[in-house]
C-alpha positions as CSV (number, residue, x, y, z in Angstrom):
1,M,118.9,-27.9,99.1
2,K,117.9,-25.2,96.6
3,K,119.9,-22.5,98.5
4,F,122.9,-24.8,98.6
5,T,122.8,-25.3,94.9
6,Q,122.4,-21.6,94.2
7,G,125.2,-20.7,96.6
8,F,127.5,-23.4,95.1
9,L,126.8,-22.1,91.5
10,L,127.3,-18.5,92.6
11,G,130.6,-19.4,94.4
12,T,131.8,-21.3,91.4
13,L,131.1,-18.4,89.1
14,A,132.7,-15.9,91.4
15,T,135.8,-18.1,91.6
16,I,136.0,-18.5,87.9
17,G,135.7,-14.7,87.5
18,A,138.4,-14.0,90.1
19,V,140.8,-16.5,88.3
20,A,140.0,-14.9,84.9
21,A,140.6,-11.4,86.3
22,G,143.9,-12.6,87.8
23,V,145.1,-14.1,84.5
24,F,144.1,-11.0,82.6
25,S,145.9,-8.6,85.0
26,F,149.0,-10.8,85.0
27,H,149.0,-10.7,81.2
28,K,148.6,-7.0,81.1
29,T,151.3,-6.3,83.7
30,V,153.9,-9.0,82.9
31,V,153.5,-10.5,79.5
32,S,152.5,-7.5,77.4
33,P,155.5,-5.3,78.4
34,I,157.8,-8.2,77.6
35,E,156.2,-8.7,74.2
36,D,156.3,-4.9,73.5
37,E,160.0,-4.8,74.3
38,E,160.7,-7.8,72.1
39,Q,158.8,-6.1,69.2
40,R,160.8,-2.8,69.8
41,V,164.1,-4.7,69.7
42,D,163.1,-6.5,66.5
43,D,162.0,-3.3,64.8
44,N,165.3,-1.6,65.8
45,R,167.3,-4.6,64.5
46,R,165.4,-4.5,61.1
47,R,166.1,-0.8,60.8
48,A,169.8,-1.3,61.6
49,V,170.1,-4.0,59.0
50,R,168.4,-1.8,56.3
51,K,170.6,1.1,57.2
52,S,173.7,-1.1,57.1
53,R,172.8,-2.5,53.7
54,S,171.9,0.8,52.2
55,S,175.2,2.4,53.3
56,H,177.2,-0.2,51.4
57,L,175.4,0.1,48.1
58,N,177.8,2.6,46.5
């Protein structure tokens, strides 16, 4: 029974580790590029607004 318990715990830990690795890699390959692109678009929009306002000051 002791080997079964050790095997069960080891299998559970391995499964949790595999799921965590999958979630981490999904975040790095899918979510992060989308967030980076959104940040770049927001920065460009802010720059364009500042440039637009400063050109109409005079």
